[in-house]
N, CA, C, O and CB atoms as a CASP TS submission, in Angstrom:
PFRMAT TS
TARGET T0000
AUTHOR 0000-0000-0000
METHOD Language model
MODEL 1
PARENT N/A
ATOM      1  N   MET     1     -65.114-101.966 195.394  1.00  0.00           N
ATOM      2  CA  MET     1     -64.522-102.569 194.215  1.00  0.00           C
ATOM      3  C   MET     1     -63.976-101.448 193.327  1.00  0.00           C
ATOM      4  O   MET     1     -64.716-100.526 192.981  1.00  0.00           O
ATOM      5  CB  MET     1     -65.565-103.449 193.446  1.00  0.00           C
ATOM      6  N   PRO     2     -62.731-101.509 192.963  1.00  0.00           N
ATOM      7  CA  PRO     2     -62.157-100.460 192.122  1.00  0.00           C
ATOM      8  C   PRO     2     -62.712-100.538 190.698  1.00  0.00           C
ATOM      9  O   PRO     2     -62.965-101.613 190.154  1.00  0.00           O
ATOM     10  CB  PRO     2     -60.623-100.571 192.100  1.00  0.00           C
ATOM     11  N   ARG     3     -62.883 -99.384 190.142  1.00  0.00           N
ATOM     12  CA  ARG     3     -63.412 -99.313 188.782  1.00  0.00           C
ATOM     13  C   ARG     3     -62.246 -99.267 187.804  1.00  0.00           C
ATOM     14  O   ARG     3     -61.262 -98.564 188.035  1.00  0.00           O
ATOM     15  CB  ARG     3     -64.340 -98.072 188.602  1.00  0.00           C
ATOM     16  N   ILE     4     -62.357-100.002 186.732  1.00  0.00           N
ATOM     17  CA  ILE     4     -61.295-100.067 185.736  1.00  0.00           C
ATOM     18  C   ILE     4     -61.619 -99.078 184.622  1.00  0.00           C
ATOM     19  O   ILE     4     -62.697 -99.121 184.028  1.00  0.00           O
ATOM     20  CB  ILE     4     -61.132-101.517 185.173  1.00  0.00           C
ATOM     21  N   PHE     5     -60.668 -98.184 184.349  1.00  0.00           N
ATOM     22  CA  PHE     5     -60.839 -97.201 183.286  1.00  0.00           C
ATOM     23  C   PHE     5     -59.981 -97.608 182.096  1.00  0.00           C
ATOM     24  O   PHE     5     -58.873 -98.124 182.247  1.00  0.00           O
ATOM     25  CB  PHE     5     -60.467 -95.773 183.777  1.00  0.00           C
ATOM     26  N   ASP     6     -60.506 -97.369 180.948  1.00  0.00           N
ATOM     27  CA  ASP     6     -59.676 -97.528 179.760  1.00  0.00           C
ATOM     28  C   ASP     6     -59.601 -96.169 179.057  1.00  0.00           C
ATOM     29  O   ASP     6     -60.313 -95.234 179.423  1.00  0.00           O
ATOM     30  CB  ASP     6     -60.250 -98.640 178.800  1.00  0.00           C
ATOM     31  N   ASP     7     -58.747 -96.072 178.064  1.00  0.00           N
ATOM     32  CA  ASP     7     -58.544 -94.796 177.383  1.00  0.00           C
ATOM     33  C   ASP     7     -59.808 -94.304 176.691  1.00  0.00           C
ATOM     34  O   ASP     7     -60.031 -93.095 176.620  1.00  0.00           O
ATOM     35  CB  ASP     7     -57.427 -94.921 176.371  1.00  0.00           C
ATOM     36  N   ALA     8     -60.625 -95.187 176.189  1.00  0.00           N
ATOM     37  CA  ALA     8     -61.845 -94.783 175.493  1.00  0.00           C
ATOM     38  C   ALA     8     -62.797 -94.061 176.437  1.00  0.00           C
ATOM     39  O   ALA     8     -63.419 -93.073 176.044  1.00  0.00           O
ATOM     40  CB  ALA     8     -62.539 -96.001 174.878  1.00  0.00           C
ATOM     41  N   GLN     9     -62.918 -94.525 177.649  1.00  0.00           N
ATOM     42  CA  GLN     9     -63.796 -93.867 178.614  1.00  0.00           C
ATOM     43  C   GLN     9     -63.276 -92.483 178.976  1.00  0.00           C
ATOM     44  O   GLN     9     -64.062 -91.554 179.165  1.00  0.00           O
ATOM     45  CB  GLN     9     -63.936 -94.719 179.875  1.00  0.00           C
ATOM     46  N   LEU    10     -61.991 -92.343 179.070  1.00  0.00           N
ATOM     47  CA  LEU    10     -61.427 -91.050 179.428  1.00  0.00           C
ATOM     48  C   LEU    10     -61.682 -90.012 178.341  1.00  0.00           C
ATOM     49  O   LEU    10     -61.895 -88.837 178.641  1.00  0.00           O
ATOM     50  CB  LEU    10     -59.934 -91.181 179.685  1.00  0.00           C
ATOM     51  N   HIS    11     -61.662 -90.433 177.095  1.00  0.00           N
ATOM     52  CA  HIS    11     -61.889 -89.504 175.997  1.00  0.00           C
ATOM     53  C   HIS    11     -63.368 -89.225 175.798  1.00  0.00           C
ATOM     54  O   HIS    11     -63.724 -88.175 175.264  1.00  0.00           O
ATOM     55  CB  HIS    11     -61.289 -90.046 174.717  1.00  0.00           C
ATOM     56  N   ASP    12     -64.234 -90.133 176.211  1.00  0.00           N
ATOM     57  CA  ASP    12     -65.669 -89.920 176.064  1.00  0.00           C
ATOM     58  C   ASP    12     -66.186 -88.880 177.044  1.00  0.00           C
ATOM     59  O   ASP    12     -67.124 -88.150 176.725  1.00  0.00           O
ATOM     60  CB  ASP    12     -66.415 -91.225 176.254  1.00  0.00           C
ATOM     61  N   GLN    13     -65.602 -88.799 178.215  1.00  0.00           N
ATOM     62  CA  GLN    13     -66.072 -87.870 179.233  1.00  0.00           C
ATOM     63  C   GLN    13     -65.040 -86.763 179.420  1.00  0.00           C
ATOM     64  O   GLN    13     -64.015 -86.968 180.071  1.00  0.00           O
ATOM     65  CB  GLN    13     -66.340 -88.603 180.572  1.00  0.00           C
ATOM     66  N   PRO    14     -65.312 -85.583 178.847  1.00  0.00           N
ATOM     67  CA  PRO    14     -64.346 -84.495 178.988  1.00  0.00           C
ATOM     68  C   PRO    14     -64.308 -83.966 180.421  1.00  0.00           C
ATOM     69  O   PRO    14     -65.247 -84.149 181.196  1.00  0.00           O
ATOM     70  CB  PRO    14     -64.684 -83.359 178.020  1.00  0.00           C
ATOM     71  N   ASP    15     -63.221 -83.321 180.743  1.00  0.00           N
ATOM     72  CA  ASP    15     -63.101 -82.758 182.089  1.00  0.00           C
ATOM     73  C   ASP    15     -64.064 -81.579 182.261  1.00  0.00           C
ATOM     74  O   ASP    15     -64.710 -81.147 181.306  1.00  0.00           O
ATOM     75  CB  ASP    15     -61.643 -82.309 182.361  1.00  0.00           C
ATOM     76  N   ALA    16     -64.148 -81.076 183.470  1.00  0.00           N
ATOM     77  CA  ALA    16     -65.141 -80.045 183.797  1.00  0.00           C
ATOM     78  C   ALA    16     -64.940 -78.776 182.967  1.00  0.00           C
ATOM     79  O   ALA    16     -65.911 -78.168 182.517  1.00  0.00           O
ATOM     80  CB  ALA    16     -65.074 -79.703 185.287  1.00  0.00           C
ATOM     81  N   LYS    17     -63.698 -78.382 182.767  1.00  0.00           N
ATOM     82  CA  LYS    17     -63.425 -77.157 182.015  1.00  0.00           C
ATOM     83  C   LYS    17     -63.879 -77.303 180.564  1.00  0.00           C
ATOM     84  O   LYS    17     -64.499 -76.394 180.012  1.00  0.00           O
ATOM     85  CB  LYS    17     -61.926 -76.812 182.071  1.00  0.00           C
ATOM     86  N   THR    18     -63.576 -78.430 179.955  1.00  0.00           N
ATOM     87  CA  THR    18     -63.981 -78.681 178.577  1.00  0.00           C
ATOM     88  C   THR    18     -65.496 -78.784 178.472  1.00  0.00           C
ATOM     89  O   THR    18     -66.099 -78.263 177.533  1.00  0.00           O
ATOM     90  CB  THR    18     -63.325 -79.960 178.050  1.00  0.00           C
ATOM     91  N   ARG    19     -66.097 -79.451 179.430  1.00  0.00           N
ATOM     92  CA  ARG    19     -67.554 -79.603 179.432  1.00  0.00           C
ATOM     93  C   ARG    19     -68.236 -78.232 179.548  1.00  0.00           C
ATOM     94  O   ARG    19     -69.214 -77.958 178.852  1.00  0.00           O
ATOM     95  CB  ARG    19     -68.000 -80.528 180.593  1.00  0.00           C
ATOM     96  N   ARG    20     -67.714 -77.383 180.428  1.00  0.00           N
ATOM     97  CA  ARG    20     -68.262 -76.033 180.595  1.00  0.00           C
ATOM     98  C   ARG    20     -68.102 -75.216 179.316  1.00  0.00           C
ATOM     99  O   ARG    20     -69.000 -74.470 178.927  1.00  0.00           O
ATOM    100  CB  ARG    20     -67.574 -75.314 181.769  1.00  0.00           C
ATOM    101  N   LYS    21     -66.941 -75.368 178.666  1.00  0.00           N
ATOM    102  CA  LYS    21     -66.698 -74.645 177.418  1.00  0.00           C
ATOM    103  C   LYS    21     -67.687 -75.086 176.343  1.00  0.00           C
ATOM    104  O   LYS    21     -68.227 -74.250 175.618  1.00  0.00           O
ATOM    105  CB  LYS    21     -65.251 -74.867 176.937  1.00  0.00           C
ATOM    106  N   LEU    22     -67.926 -76.382 176.234  1.00  0.00           N
ATOM    107  CA  LEU    22     -68.896 -76.886 175.263  1.00  0.00           C
ATOM    108  C   LEU    22     -70.305 -76.393 175.575  1.00  0.00           C
ATOM    109  O   LEU    22     -71.054 -76.036 174.666  1.00  0.00           O
ATOM    110  CB  LEU    22     -68.874 -78.412 175.236  1.00  0.00           C
ATOM    111  N   GLN    23     -70.664 -76.372 176.849  1.00  0.00           N
ATOM    112  CA  GLN    23     -71.980 -75.860 177.237  1.00  0.00           C
ATOM    113  C   GLN    23     -72.107 -74.383 176.887  1.00  0.00           C
ATOM    114  O   GLN    23     -73.155 -73.947 176.411  1.00  0.00           O
ATOM    115  CB  GLN    23     -72.220 -76.070 178.742  1.00  0.00           C
ATOM    116  N   ASP    24     -71.057 -73.616 177.117  1.00  0.00           N
ATOM    117  CA  ASP    24     -71.076 -72.195 176.771  1.00  0.00           C
ATOM    118  C   ASP    24     -71.216 -71.995 175.266  1.00  0.00           C
ATOM    119  O   ASP    24     -71.945 -71.111 174.817  1.00  0.00           O
ATOM    120  CB  ASP    24     -69.805 -71.506 177.276  1.00  0.00           C
ATOM    121  N   GLN    25     -70.513 -72.821 174.487  1.00  0.00           N
ATOM    122  CA  GLN    25     -70.622 -72.714 173.036  1.00  0.00           C
ATOM    123  C   GLN    25     -72.041 -73.014 172.575  1.00  0.00           C
ATOM    124  O   GLN    25     -72.586 -72.307 171.727  1.00  0.00           O
ATOM    125  CB  GLN    25     -69.635 -73.662 172.353  1.00  0.00           C
ATOM    126  N   ARG    26     -72.641 -74.069 173.136  1.00  0.00           N
ATOM    127  CA  ARG    26     -74.027 -74.399 172.786  1.00  0.00           C
ATOM    128  C   ARG    26     -74.981 -73.287 173.201  1.00  0.00           C
ATOM    129  O   ARG    26     -75.893 -72.922 172.459  1.00  0.00           O
ATOM    130  CB  ARG    26     -74.446 -75.717 173.446  1.00  0.00           C
ATOM    131  N   ARG    27     -74.757 -72.757 174.393  1.00  0.00           N
ATOM    132  CA  ARG    27     -75.612 -71.685 174.897  1.00  0.00           C
ATOM    133  C   ARG    27     -75.512 -70.443 174.010  1.00  0.00           C
ATOM    134  O   ARG    27     -76.526 -69.815 173.704  1.00  0.00           O
ATOM    135  CB  ARG    27     -75.233 -71.335 176.346  1.00  0.00           C
ATOM    136  N   MET    28     -74.296 -70.090 173.597  1.00  0.00           N
ATOM    137  CA  MET    28     -74.116 -68.918 172.740  1.00  0.00           C
ATOM    138  C   MET    28     -74.710 -69.147 171.358  1.00  0.00           C
ATOM    139  O   MET    28     -75.277 -68.225 170.771  1.00  0.00           O
ATOM    140  CB  MET    28     -72.635 -68.569 172.618  1.00  0.00           C
ATOM    141  N   ALA    29     -74.592 -70.349 170.833  1.00  0.00           N
ATOM    142  CA  ALA    29     -75.210 -70.649 169.541  1.00  0.00           C
ATOM    143  C   ALA    29     -76.725 -70.528 169.641  1.00  0.00           C
ATOM    144  O   ALA    29     -77.373 -70.011 168.731  1.00  0.00           O
ATOM    145  CB  ALA    29     -74.815 -72.063 169.062  1.00  0.00           C
ATOM    146  N   TYR    30     -77.279 -70.999 170.732  1.00  0.00           N
ATOM    147  CA  TYR    30     -78.722 -70.901 170.956  1.00  0.00           C
ATOM    148  C   TYR    30     -79.133 -69.436 171.068  1.00  0.00           C
ATOM    149  O   TYR    30     -80.144 -69.024 170.500  1.00  0.00           O
ATOM    150  CB  TYR    30     -79.134 -71.678 172.229  1.00  0.00           C
ATOM    151  N   ARG    31     -78.348 -68.655 171.801  1.00  0.00           N
ATOM    152  CA  ARG    31     -78.654 -67.230 171.957  1.00  0.00           C
ATOM    153  C   ARG    31     -78.583 -66.505 170.617  1.00  0.00           C
ATOM    154  O   ARG    31     -79.433 -65.667 170.315  1.00  0.00           O
ATOM    155  CB  ARG    31     -77.688 -66.580 172.957  1.00  0.00           C
ATOM    156  N   ARG    32     -77.557 -66.832 169.804  1.00  0.00           N
ATOM    157  CA  ARG    32     -77.447 -66.204 168.486  1.00  0.00           C
ATOM    158  C   ARG    32     -78.629 -66.577 167.605  1.00  0.00           C
ATOM    159  O   ARG    32     -79.126 -65.742 166.850  1.00  0.00           O
ATOM    160  CB  ARG    32     -76.137 -66.609 167.805  1.00  0.00           C
ATOM    161  N   ALA    33     -79.084 -67.819 167.693  1.00  0.00           N
ATOM    162  CA  ALA    33     -80.237 -68.244 166.902  1.00  0.00           C
ATOM    163  C   ALA    33     -81.490 -67.477 167.319  1.00  0.00           C
ATOM    164  O   ALA    33     -82.284 -67.075 166.469  1.00  0.00           O
ATOM    165  CB  ALA    33     -80.466 -69.759 167.053  1.00  0.00           C
ATOM    166  N   ILE    34     -81.666 -67.276 168.612  1.00  0.00           N
ATOM    167  CA  ILE    34     -82.821 -66.512 169.094  1.00  0.00           C
ATOM    168  C   ILE    34     -82.732 -65.061 168.621  1.00  0.00           C
ATOM    169  O   ILE    34     -83.729 -64.488 168.183  1.00  0.00           O
ATOM    170  CB  ILE    34     -82.907 -66.569 170.639  1.00  0.00           C
ATOM    171  N   GLU    35     -81.542 -64.468 168.708  1.00  0.00           N
ATOM    172  CA  GLU    35     -81.373 -63.087 168.256  1.00  0.00           C
ATOM    173  C   GLU    35     -81.616 -62.972 166.756  1.00  0.00           C
ATOM    174  O   GLU    35     -82.241 -62.015 166.299  1.00  0.00           O
ATOM    175  CB  GLU    35     -79.970 -62.578 168.602  1.00  0.00           C
ATOM    176  N   HIS    36     -81.126 -63.939 165.993  1.00  0.00           N
ATOM    177  CA  HIS    36     -81.344 -63.932 164.549  1.00  0.00           C
ATOM    178  C   HIS    36     -82.835 -64.027 164.238  1.00  0.00           C
ATOM    179  O   HIS    36     -83.340 -63.317 163.369  1.00  0.00           O
ATOM    180  CB  HIS    36     -80.582 -65.092 163.879  1.00  0.00           C
ATOM    181  N   TYR    37     -83.527 -64.898 164.946  1.00  0.00           N
ATOM    182  CA  TYR    37     -84.965 -65.049 164.753  1.00  0.00           C
ATOM    183  C   TYR    37     -85.693 -63.747 165.092  1.00  0.00           C
ATOM    184  O   TYR    37     -86.596 -63.335 164.364  1.00  0.00           O
ATOM    185  CB  TYR    37     -85.505 -66.205 165.613  1.00  0.00           C
ATOM    186  N   ALA    38     -85.310 -63.104 166.187  1.00  0.00           N
ATOM    187  CA  ALA    38     -85.943 -61.845 166.589  1.00  0.00           C
ATOM    188  C   ALA    38     -85.693 -60.755 165.550  1.00  0.00           C
ATOM    189  O   ALA    38     -86.590 -59.973 165.238  1.00  0.00           O
ATOM    190  CB  ALA    38     -85.421 -61.394 167.965  1.00  0.00           C
ATOM    191  N   GLU    39     -84.465 -60.705 165.011  1.00  0.00           N
ATOM    192  CA  GLU    39     -84.155 -59.722 163.972  1.00  0.00           C
ATOM    193  C   GLU    39     -84.981 -59.975 162.720  1.00  0.00           C
ATOM    194  O   GLU    39     -85.477 -59.034 162.102  1.00  0.00           O
ATOM    195  CB  GLU    39     -82.663 -59.753 163.631  1.00  0.00           C
ATOM    196  N   GLN    40     -85.131 -61.237 162.343  1.00  0.00           N
ATOM    197  CA  GLN    40     -85.935 -61.568 161.168  1.00  0.00           C
ATOM    198  C   GLN    40     -87.398 -61.189 161.380  1.00  0.00           C
ATOM    199  O   GLN    40     -88.043 -60.674 160.467  1.00  0.00           O
ATOM    200  CB  GLN    40     -85.821 -63.061 160.845  1.00  0.00           C
ATOM    201  N   CYS    41     -87.921 -61.439 162.570  1.00  0.00           N
ATOM    202  CA  CYS    41     -89.309 -61.056 162.877  1.00  0.00           C
ATOM    203  C   CYS    41     -89.472 -59.548 162.815  1.00  0.00           C
ATOM    204  O   CYS    41     -90.458 -59.052 162.270  1.00  0.00           O
ATOM    205  CB  CYS    41     -89.725 -61.575 164.270  1.00  0.00           C
ATOM    206  N   GLN    42     -88.512 -58.812 163.369  1.00  0.00           N
ATOM    207  CA  GLN    42     -88.564 -57.349 163.336  1.00  0.00           C
ATOM    208  C   GLN    42     -88.522 -56.855 161.894  1.00  0.00           C
ATOM    209  O   GLN    42     -89.275 -55.951 161.533  1.00  0.00           O
ATOM    210  CB  GLN    42     -87.396 -56.740 164.147  1.00  0.00           C
ATOM    211  N   LEU    43     -87.669 -57.426 161.079  1.00  0.00           N
ATOM    212  CA  LEU    43     -87.575 -57.044 159.676  1.00  0.00           C
ATOM    213  C   LEU    43     -88.881 -57.331 158.952  1.00  0.00           C
ATOM    214  O   LEU    43     -89.342 -56.514 158.155  1.00  0.00           O
ATOM    215  CB  LEU    43     -86.420 -57.779 158.995  1.00  0.00           C
ATOM    216  N   GLN    44     -89.480 -58.483 159.222  1.00  0.00           N
ATOM    217  CA  GLN    44     -90.764 -58.817 158.598  1.00  0.00           C
ATOM    218  C   GLN    44     -91.834 -57.810 158.996  1.00  0.00           C
ATOM    219  O   GLN    44     -92.636 -57.394 158.160  1.00  0.00           O
ATOM    220  CB  GLN    44     -91.203 -60.237 158.990  1.00  0.00           C
ATOM    221  N   ARG    45     -91.852 -57.414 160.272  1.00  0.00           N
ATOM    222  CA  ARG    45     -92.841 -56.424 160.724  1.00  0.00           C
ATOM    223  C   ARG    45     -92.615 -55.084 160.035  1.00  0.00           C
ATOM    224  O   ARG    45     -93.570 -54.418 159.635  1.00  0.00           O
ATOM    225  CB  ARG    45     -92.773 -56.248 162.256  1.00  0.00           C
ATOM    226  N   GLU    46     -91.348 -54.688 159.897  1.00  0.00           N
ATOM    227  CA  GLU    46     -91.051 -53.421 159.238  1.00  0.00           C
ATOM    228  C   GLU    46     -91.414 -53.470 157.761  1.00  0.00           C
ATOM    229  O   GLU    46     -91.943 -52.498 157.223  1.00  0.00           O
ATOM    230  CB  GLU    46     -89.577 -53.069 159.402  1.00  0.00           C
ATOM    231  N   LEU    47     -91.139 -54.575 157.107  1.00  0.00           N
ATOM    232  CA  LEU    47     -91.461 -54.693 155.688  1.00  0.00           C
ATOM    233  C   LEU    47     -92.964 -54.798 155.454  1.00  0.00           C
ATOM    234  O   LEU    47     -93.455 -54.411 154.393  1.00  0.00           O
ATOM    235  CB  LEU    47     -90.760 -55.901 155.092  1.00  0.00           C
ATOM    236  N   ALA    48     -93.684 -55.310 156.419  1.00  0.00           N
ATOM    237  CA  ALA    48     -95.138 -55.424 156.278  1.00  0.00           C
ATOM    238  C   ALA    48     -95.777 -54.043 156.190  1.00  0.00           C
ATOM    239  O   ALA    48     -96.863 -53.899 155.627  1.00  0.00           O
ATOM    240  CB  ALA    48     -95.738 -56.214 157.458  1.00  0.00           C
ATOM    241  N   ASP    49     -95.117 -53.026 156.740  1.00  0.00           N
ATOM    242  CA  ASP    49     -95.637 -51.661 156.657  1.00  0.00           C
ATOM    243  C   ASP    49     -95.496 -51.078 155.255  1.00  0.00           C
ATOM    244  O   ASP    49     -96.206 -50.137 154.901  1.00  0.00           O
ATOM    245  CB  ASP    49     -94.921 -50.769 157.655  1.00  0.00           C
ATOM    246  N   PHE    50     -94.584 -51.633 154.454  1.00  0.00           N
ATOM    247  CA  PHE    50     -94.318 -51.119 153.118  1.00  0.00           C
ATOM    248  C   PHE    50     -94.338 -52.260 152.098  1.00  0.00           C
ATOM    249  O   PHE    50     -93.279 -52.666 151.620  1.00  0.00           O
ATOM    250  CB  PHE    50     -92.961 -50.384 153.080  1.00  0.00           C
ATOM    251  N   PRO    51     -95.512 -52.783 151.754  1.00  0.00           N
ATOM    252  CA  PRO    51     -95.561 -53.927 150.831  1.00  0.00           C
ATOM    253  C   PRO    51     -95.029 -53.599 149.437  1.00  0.00           C
ATOM    254  O   PRO    51     -94.570 -54.493 148.725  1.00  0.00           O
ATOM    255  CB  PRO    51     -96.980 -54.427 150.714  1.00  0.00           C
ATOM    256  N   GLU    52     -95.086 -52.317 149.038  1.00  0.00           N
ATOM    257  CA  GLU    52     -94.570 -51.960 147.713  1.00  0.00           C
ATOM    258  C   GLU    52     -93.056 -52.156 147.647  1.00  0.00           C
ATOM    259  O   GLU    52     -92.523 -52.460 146.579  1.00  0.00           O
ATOM    260  CB  GLU    52     -94.930 -50.503 147.369  1.00  0.00           C
ATOM    261  N   LEU    53     -92.356 -51.987 148.769  1.00  0.00           N
ATOM    262  CA  LEU    53     -90.911 -52.224 148.782  1.00  0.00           C
ATOM    263  C   LEU    53     -90.592 -53.707 148.648  1.00  0.00           C
ATOM    264  O   LEU    53     -89.601 -54.080 148.021  1.00  0.00           O
ATOM    265  CB  LEU    53     -90.292 -51.672 150.067  1.00  0.00           C
ATOM    266  N   VAL    54     -91.420 -54.536 149.229  1.00  0.00           N
ATOM    267  CA  VAL    54     -91.202 -55.977 149.142  1.00  0.00           C
ATOM    268  C   VAL    54     -91.340 -56.428 147.699  1.00  0.00           C
ATOM    269  O   VAL    54     -90.502 -57.179 147.200  1.00  0.00           O
ATOM    270  CB  VAL    54     -92.192 -56.741 150.046  1.00  0.00           C
ATOM    271  N   SER    55     -92.403 -55.971 147.016  1.00  0.00           N
ATOM    272  CA  SER    55     -92.600 -56.387 145.627  1.00  0.00           C
ATOM    273  C   SER    55     -91.517 -55.806 144.732  1.00  0.00           C
ATOM    274  O   SER    55     -91.069 -56.480 143.804  1.00  0.00           O
ATOM    275  CB  SER    55     -93.983 -55.960 145.127  1.00  0.00           C
ATOM    276  N   ALA    56     -91.078 -54.557 144.985  1.00  0.00           N
ATOM    277  CA  ALA    56     -90.007 -53.960 144.190  1.00  0.00           C
ATOM    278  C   ALA    56     -88.708 -54.732 144.393  1.00  0.00           C
ATOM    279  O   ALA    56     -87.977 -54.979 143.434  1.00  0.00           O
ATOM    280  CB  ALA    56     -89.815 -52.474 144.562  1.00  0.00           C
ATOM    281  N   GLY    57     -88.420 -55.107 145.613  1.00  0.00           N
ATOM    282  CA  GLY    57     -87.221 -55.894 145.888  1.00  0.00           C
ATOM    283  C   GLY    57     -87.275 -57.248 145.225  1.00  0.00           C
ATOM    284  O   GLY    57     -86.263 -57.747 144.735  1.00  0.00           O
ATOM    285  N   TYR    58     -88.459 -57.848 145.206  1.00  0.00           N
ATOM    286  CA  TYR    58     -88.622 -59.148 144.557  1.00  0.00           C
ATOM    287  C   TYR    58     -88.370 -59.027 143.063  1.00  0.00           C
ATOM    288  O   TYR    58     -87.700 -59.874 142.473  1.00  0.00           O
ATOM    289  CB  TYR    58     -90.027 -59.716 144.817  1.00  0.00           C
ATOM    290  N   LEU    59     -88.909 -57.967 142.443  1.00  0.00           N
ATOM    291  CA  LEU    59     -88.719 -57.786 141.005  1.00  0.00           C
ATOM    292  C   LEU    59     -87.251 -57.546 140.673  1.00  0.00           C
ATOM    293  O   LEU    59     -86.742 -58.085 139.690  1.00  0.00           O
ATOM    294  CB  LEU    59     -89.572 -56.619 140.496  1.00  0.00           C
ATOM    295  N   GLN    60     -86.568 -56.744 141.483  1.00  0.00           N
ATOM    296  CA  GLN    60     -85.147 -56.497 141.242  1.00  0.00           C
ATOM    297  C   GLN    60     -84.345 -57.784 141.373  1.00  0.00           C
ATOM    298  O   GLN    60     -83.439 -58.039 140.579  1.00  0.00           O
ATOM    299  CB  GLN    60     -84.612 -55.441 142.215  1.00  0.00           C
ATOM    300  N   HIS    61     -84.672 -58.583 142.362  1.00  0.00           N
ATOM    301  CA  HIS    61     -83.973 -59.853 142.552  1.00  0.00           C
ATOM    302  C   HIS    61     -84.246 -60.791 141.378  1.00  0.00           C
ATOM    303  O   HIS    61     -83.339 -61.482 140.916  1.00  0.00           O
ATOM    304  CB  HIS    61     -84.400 -60.516 143.880  1.00  0.00           C
ATOM    305  N   ALA    62     -85.478 -60.820 140.897  1.00  0.00           N
ATOM    306  CA  ALA    62     -85.826 -61.681 139.767  1.00  0.00           C
ATOM    307  C   ALA    62     -85.077 -61.244 138.512  1.00  0.00           C
ATOM    308  O   ALA    62     -84.614 -62.082 137.739  1.00  0.00           O
ATOM    309  CB  ALA    62     -87.347 -61.659 139.517  1.00  0.00           C
ATOM    310  N   GLU    63     -84.958 -59.929 138.308  1.00  0.00           N
ATOM    311  CA  GLU    63     -84.230 -59.428 137.141  1.00  0.00           C
ATOM    312  C   GLU    63     -82.753 -59.805 137.220  1.00  0.00           C
ATOM    313  O   GLU    63     -82.162 -60.216 136.221  1.00  0.00           O
ATOM    314  CB  GLU    63     -84.381 -57.903 137.026  1.00  0.00           C
ATOM    315  N   ARG    64     -82.161 -59.666 138.397  1.00  0.00           N
ATOM    316  CA  ARG    64     -80.745 -60.029 138.559  1.00  0.00           C
ATOM    317  C   ARG    64     -80.528 -61.518 138.327  1.00  0.00           C
ATOM    318  O   ARG    64     -79.542 -61.924 137.712  1.00  0.00           O
ATOM    319  CB  ARG    64     -80.248 -59.642 139.959  1.00  0.00           C
ATOM    320  N   SER    65     -81.448 -62.317 138.821  1.00  0.00           N
ATOM    321  CA  SER    65     -81.325 -63.767 138.653  1.00  0.00           C
ATOM    322  C   SER    65     -81.434 -64.159 137.192  1.00  0.00           C
ATOM    323  O   SER    65     -80.705 -65.034 136.726  1.00  0.00           O
ATOM    324  CB  SER    65     -82.390 -64.495 139.467  1.00  0.00           C
ATOM    325  N   SER    66     -82.342 -63.517 136.466  1.00  0.00           N
ATOM    326  CA  SER    66     -82.510 -63.865 135.052  1.00  0.00           C
ATOM    327  C   SER    66     -81.296 -63.420 134.241  1.00  0.00           C
ATOM    328  O   SER    66     -80.926 -64.084 133.272  1.00  0.00           O
ATOM    329  CB  SER    66     -83.793 -63.224 134.486  1.00  0.00           C
ATOM    330  N   ARG    67     -80.670 -62.303 134.622  1.00  0.00           N
ATOM    331  CA  ARG    67     -79.463 -61.848 133.916  1.00  0.00           C
ATOM    332  C   ARG    67     -78.306 -62.816 134.131  1.00  0.00           C
ATOM    333  O   ARG    67     -77.536 -63.092 133.211  1.00  0.00           O
ATOM    334  CB  ARG    67     -79.062 -60.439 134.387  1.00  0.00           C
ATOM    335  N   ARG    68     -78.192 -63.325 135.350  1.00  0.00           N
ATOM    336  CA  ARG    68     -77.113 -64.269 135.647  1.00  0.00           C
ATOM    337  C   ARG    68     -77.307 -65.578 134.894  1.00  0.00           C
ATOM    338  O   ARG    68     -76.341 -66.206 134.459  1.00  0.00           O
ATOM    339  CB  ARG    68     -77.036 -64.538 137.152  1.00  0.00           C
ATOM    340  N   ALA    69     -78.550 -65.977 134.748  1.00  0.00           N
ATOM    341  CA  ALA    69     -78.836 -67.245 134.083  1.00  0.00           C
ATOM    342  C   ALA    69     -78.583 -67.143 132.582  1.00  0.00           C
ATOM    343  O   ALA    69     -78.276 -68.146 131.937  1.00  0.00           O
ATOM    344  CB  ALA    69     -80.284 -67.672 134.346  1.00  0.00           C
ATOM    345  N   ALA    70     -78.707 -65.947 132.025  1.00  0.00           N
ATOM    346  CA  ALA    70     -78.557 -65.774 130.569  1.00  0.00           C
ATOM    347  C   ALA    70     -77.123 -65.771 130.129  1.00  0.00           C
ATOM    348  O   ALA    70     -76.843 -65.636 128.938  1.00  0.00           O
ATOM    349  CB  ALA    70     -79.205 -64.500 130.124  1.00  0.00           C
TER
END
């Protein structure tokens, strides 16, 4: 029995090249998210070695924020 296609079905299912491109985009976004997470973890580990820098940075940020609000 022949299958009847309409235009909506054709647009819902992209061709192989488009599907592969979308998969690659998703894969790269996932990879970037993992790399970003790893960089943040590394930064947290490095900052944990110097807690005085974290508090100094927090105070500087708080001062800048209060100046902007005024």
